C-alpha positions in Angstrom: -14.1 3.9 24.4 -12.5 6.9 22.8 -12.2 7.2 19.1 -9.0 8.6 17.7 -10.2 9.5 14.2 -9.5 12.4 12.0 -12.9 12.6 10.4 -15.6 14.4 12.4 -19.2 13.7 11.3 -20.6 17.0 10.0 -23.1 16.4 7.2 -24.0 20.0 6.6 -20.3 20.8 5.8 -20.1 17.7 3.6 -23.3 18.7 1.6 -21.8 22.2 1.1 -18.5 20.7 -0.1 -20.4 18.4 -2.4 -22.4 21.3 -3.9 -19.3 23.4 -4.4 -17.3 20.5 -5.9 -20.3 19.8 -8.2 -20.2 23.3 -9.5 -16.5 23.1 -10.0 -16.9 19.8 -11.8 -19.5 21.2 -14.2 -17.2 24.2 -14.9 -14.3 21.9 -15.6 -16.6 19.7 -17.8 -17.5 22.7 -19.9 -14.1 24.4 -20.2 -11.4 21.8 -19.5 -13.0 18.4 -19.8 -9.6 16.6 -19.6 -9.1 17.9 -16.0 -12.4 16.6 -14.6 -10.7 13.8 -12.8 -8.9 16.3 -10.5 -12.1 17.2 -8.6 -13.5 13.6 -8.3 -11.8 12.6 -5.1 -13.2 15.7 -3.3 -16.6 15.2 -4.7 -16.9 11.5 -4.0 -15.5 11.9 -0.5 -17.9 14.8 0.3 -20.8 12.8 -1.0 -19.9 9.7 1.1 -19.6 11.9 4.2 -22.9 13.6 3.4 -24.6 10.2 3.1 -23.1 9.2 6.5 -20.8 6.5 5.0 -17.4 7.6 6.3 
């Protein structure tokens, strides 16, 4: 059976995205705390992919 999905399992990429988004989140937390919610979708999605849950 062929899967027609957009997501491709690549945990290394997801860990890198999670690390980058964590750094961005911490920067936002320090300088513009009211904008921290903007990075959450990327961070949580990258973490779920890195953990193999997508």
